[in-house]
C-alpha positions as CSV (number, residue, x, y, z in Angstrom):
1,X,141.7,62.4,124.9
2,X,145.0,63.9,126.1
3,X,147.8,64.9,123.7
4,X,150.3,61.9,123.6
5,X,153.5,62.9,125.3
6,X,155.9,62.7,122.3
7,X,159.1,64.3,122.8
8,X,159.6,66.6,119.7
9,X,163.4,65.8,119.8
10,X,164.1,62.2,118.7
11,X,167.8,62.4,119.0
12,X,170.2,64.3,121.2
13,X,174.0,64.3,120.6
14,X,175.5,66.6,123.2
15,X,174.3,70.2,122.3
16,X,172.8,69.0,119.1
17,X,169.1,68.3,119.1
18,X,167.3,66.6,116.0
19,X,163.6,67.1,115.9
20,X,160.9,65.2,114.4
21,X,159.6,68.3,112.6
22,X,162.9,68.8,110.7
23,X,163.0,64.9,110.0
24,X,159.8,65.1,108.3
25,X,161.2,67.8,105.9
26,X,164.0,65.7,105.1
27,X,161.9,62.6,104.5
28,X,159.6,64.6,102.3
29,X,162.4,66.0,100.2
30,X,163.9,62.5,99.9
31,X,160.6,61.1,98.8
32,X,160.0,63.9,96.3
33,X,163.5,63.2,94.8
34,X,162.3,59.4,94.0
35,X,158.9,60.5,92.9
36,X,160.2,63.2,90.5
37,X,162.9,61.1,89.1
38,X,160.5,58.3,88.3
39,X,157.8,60.5,86.9
40,X,160.4,62.4,84.8
41,X,161.5,59.2,83.3
42,X,157.9,58.1,82.6
43,X,157.4,61.4,80.8
44,X,160.8,61.1,79.0
45,X,162.1,64.5,80.2
46,X,165.8,64.9,79.8
47,X,166.5,64.9,83.6
48,X,169.2,62.6,84.9
49,X,169.7,61.8,88.7
50,X,171.9,64.8,89.1
51,X,169.6,67.1,87.3
52,X,166.6,65.9,89.6
53,X,168.9,66.4,92.7
54,X,169.6,70.0,91.4
55,X,166.0,70.6,91.0
56,X,165.1,69.4,94.4
57,X,167.7,71.7,95.8
58,X,166.2,74.6,94.0
59,X,162.7,73.6,95.2
60,X,164.0,73.4,98.8
61,X,165.3,77.0,98.6
62,X,162.0,78.1,97.3
63,X,160.1,76.4,100.0
64,X,162.3,77.9,102.8
65,X,162.7,81.4,101.6
66,X,159.2,81.7,100.0
67,X,157.6,80.0,103.2
68,X,159.4,82.3,105.6
69,X,158.7,85.6,103.4
70,X,155.2,84.6,103.0
71,X,154.6,84.1,106.8
72,X,156.1,87.5,107.5
73,X,153.9,89.3,104.8
74,X,150.7,87.4,105.4
75,X,150.7,86.6,109.0
76,X,152.7,88.8,111.2
77,X,154.1,91.8,109.3
78,X,153.7,94.4,112.0
79,X,155.7,92.3,114.6
80,X,158.6,91.8,112.1
81,X,158.7,95.3,111.1
82,X,159.2,96.4,114.6
83,X,162.1,93.8,115.0
84,X,163.5,92.9,111.5
85,X,166.2,90.7,112.7
86,X,163.6,88.2,113.8
87,X,162.9,87.5,110.1
88,X,166.0,85.3,110.0
89,X,165.2,83.5,113.2
90,X,163.5,80.5,111.3
91,X,164.2,78.2,114.2
92,X,161.5,80.1,116.3
93,X,158.9,78.9,113.8
94,X,156.8,80.7,111.2
95,X,156.3,79.3,107.8
96,X,153.6,79.8,105.3
97,X,152.6,77.1,102.7
98,X,151.2,79.8,100.5
99,X,154.5,81.7,100.5
100,X,156.5,78.5,100.0
101,X,154.2,77.9,96.9
102,X,155.2,81.1,95.3
103,X,158.8,80.4,96.2
104,X,158.6,77.0,94.5
105,X,156.9,78.5,91.6
106,X,159.8,81.1,91.1
107,X,162.4,78.4,91.6
108,X,160.9,76.2,89.1
109,X,160.5,79.0,86.5
110,X,164.1,79.7,87.0
111,X,165.1,76.1,86.6
112,X,162.9,75.7,83.6
113,X,164.5,78.7,81.7
114,X,168.0,77.8,82.8
115,X,167.8,74.2,81.4
116,X,165.4,74.7,78.7
117,X,162.6,72.5,80.0
118,X,158.9,72.8,79.7
119,X,157.6,74.8,82.7
120,X,154.3,73.1,83.1
121,X,155.8,69.6,82.8
122,X,158.1,70.5,85.8
123,X,155.1,71.9,87.7
124,X,153.4,68.6,87.1
125,X,156.3,66.7,88.7
126,X,156.3,69.0,91.7
127,X,152.5,68.7,92.1
128,X,152.6,64.7,92.0
129,X,155.3,64.8,94.7
130,X,154.3,67.7,97.1
131,X,151.4,65.9,98.9
132,X,153.9,63.6,100.6
133,X,155.7,66.4,102.0
134,X,152.6,68.2,103.1
135,X,151.2,65.1,104.9
136,X,154.6,64.5,106.8
137,X,154.8,68.2,107.7
138,X,151.4,68.1,109.3
139,X,152.4,65.0,111.2
140,X,155.3,67.1,112.3
141,X,152.9,69.9,113.4
142,X,151.0,67.4,115.5
143,X,154.0,66.0,117.2
144,X,155.0,69.6,118.1
145,X,151.5,70.3,119.6
146,X,151.1,73.4,117.4
147,X,148.5,74.5,114.8
148,X,145.8,72.7,116.7
149,X,142.0,73.0,116.1
150,X,139.0,74.9,117.7
151,X,137.3,73.6,120.8
152,X,135.1,70.8,120.1
153,X,132.9,68.2,121.9
154,X,133.5,65.3,119.4
155,X,134.9,62.0,120.8
156,X,138.2,62.5,119.3
157,X,138.8,65.9,120.5
158,X,142.2,66.2,122.2
159,X,143.6,68.4,125.0
160,X,146.7,70.0,123.8
161,X,149.5,71.2,126.1
162,X,149.3,74.8,125.0
163,X,145.6,74.8,123.9
164,X,143.9,75.3,127.5
165,X,141.7,72.9,129.3
166,X,139.1,72.2,126.5
167,X,139.4,69.4,124.0
168,X,140.2,70.6,120.5
169,X,140.1,69.2,116.9
170,X,143.3,67.5,115.9
171,X,143.3,69.6,112.8
172,X,146.8,68.6,112.0
173,X,145.7,65.2,111.5
174,X,142.8,66.2,109.3
175,X,145.1,68.1,107.1
176,X,147.6,65.2,107.0
177,X,144.9,63.0,105.7
178,X,143.4,65.4,103.1
179,X,146.4,67.5,102.0
180,X,148.7,64.3,102.2
181,X,146.9,61.1,101.4
182,X,143.8,62.2,99.7
183,X,145.4,64.9,97.6
184,X,148.2,62.6,96.6
185,X,145.9,60.0,95.0
186,X,143.5,62.7,93.6
187,X,146.4,64.5,91.7
188,X,147.8,61.2,90.5
189,X,144.3,60.0,89.3
190,X,143.4,63.2,87.3
191,X,146.9,63.5,85.9
192,X,146.9,59.9,84.5
193,X,143.2,60.3,83.3
194,X,143.6,63.7,81.6
195,X,147.1,63.9,80.4
196,X,147.3,67.4,79.1
197,X,150.6,69.1,80.5
198,X,149.7,71.2,83.6
199,X,146.7,68.8,84.6
200,X,148.7,67.7,87.7
201,X,149.5,71.2,89.0
202,X,145.9,72.3,88.2
203,X,144.5,69.5,90.3
204,X,146.9,70.2,93.0
205,X,146.0,73.8,93.3
206,X,142.4,73.1,93.2
207,X,142.6,70.2,95.6
208,X,144.8,71.9,98.2
209,X,142.8,75.1,98.0
210,X,139.6,73.1,98.7
211,X,140.9,71.0,101.4
212,X,142.8,73.8,103.2
213,X,139.6,75.9,103.1
214,X,137.5,73.2,104.6
215,X,140.2,72.3,107.5
216,X,140.4,75.9,108.3
217,X,136.8,75.6,109.5
218,X,138.2,73.4,112.3
219,X,141.6,75.0,112.8
220,X,142.2,77.5,115.4
221,X,142.6,81.0,113.8
222,X,146.0,82.7,114.3
223,X,145.8,84.6,117.5
224,X,147.4,87.9,116.0
225,X,144.9,87.9,113.1
226,X,141.6,86.2,114.2
227,X,138.7,86.0,111.7
228,X,137.9,88.4,108.9
229,X,134.3,89.5,108.9
230,X,133.9,87.1,111.7
231,X,134.2,84.0,109.5
232,X,137.1,83.9,107.2
233,X,140.7,83.0,108.3
234,X,143.8,84.1,106.4
235,X,144.3,80.5,105.5
236,X,140.9,80.6,103.7
237,X,141.5,83.9,102.0
238,X,144.7,82.6,100.6
239,X,143.3,79.2,99.7
240,X,140.1,80.3,97.9
241,X,142.1,81.8,95.0
242,X,144.1,78.5,94.6
243,X,140.9,76.6,94.4
244,X,139.3,78.7,91.8
245,X,142.5,79.0,89.7
246,X,143.1,75.4,89.9
247,X,139.6,74.5,88.9
248,X,139.6,76.9,85.9
249,X,142.9,75.7,84.8
250,X,142.0,72.1,85.1
251,X,138.8,72.7,82.8
252,X,140.7,75.0,80.3
253,X,143.5,72.4,79.9
254,X,141.3,69.6,79.2
255,X,138.1,71.2,77.4
256,X,136.6,68.9,74.8
257,X,139.5,66.3,75.4
258,X,138.5,62.8,75.9
259,X,139.7,61.0,79.2
260,X,142.4,58.5,78.6
261,X,141.8,55.1,80.2
262,X,145.1,54.4,81.8
263,X,146.1,52.5,84.9
264,X,146.7,54.7,88.0
C-alpha cells in the first residue's frame, strides 16, 4: 500500500496555512471541554462553564510547554544545547507526550490549589477526556506522514513518503486505536465500576503505559537515539514507569472495595 496523498494543509488563505495537525489539537481541546464539563457536573464539582474553560486553558499551556521541554530533554538535548534558540521553534515539530503529561500534572496542581478543588478529582476529569485528543493527534501524525513504523511484510504495510522504499507499519493508526478508542472506553469503564477518586487517572496511566510500550515494538525508533541495549526505545523506557505506577495506584485505591454495578 502507498501512503494516501493527503495535503497536510487543509486551508490556505493568502500567506496563512491551516494544517490538519493543528486542527486535531483544536478539536481535541474542544472535545475535552465538553467531556470535562459534563463529568464535572456528574461529580457535582463546583465548576461552571467559565471555570472549565479556564481549566482547559491551563491544561493547554501545560501540554505545549511540557511537551516541548520534554522533547528537548528526553529526545534531542545535545542538538538543542548547541542551538538553544531552536527550542522556541515549535513549528518545526518536536513534542513529547510524557513531557506534556508532566506539564498537565503541574498545571492541574496549580489550578487545584488556586481554586481549592480536589486534585485527584481534577486528574480524573483529565484522564476521561485525554484519549480523545491522543487519538486525534495520532491521526494528525498519520496525515503528516511522520512517526511511521518499522519495515514490515504484513498486507497493510504502507510506503511512506519519507520512509524509504520498504513498506512500514502504520503505527500512528495503531496508536490512534489503542491510545484513543480503546483507552477512552477502558478508562471510562474502570472509573464507573471502581468509583474511588483517582481511579480514572490510575487507569489512564496504566493503560497508556501498556499500549505505548506495545506500539513502540512496531514504531520506528528515533534516529538520533536508536534502541537502548538493542531493544528498548526511549518511548518504552518512559512508558514502563507509567504502566507500573498506574497499576499500583489502581490496586491501592480500590483495595478490598466492592465494584459498583453502574451503567457505563
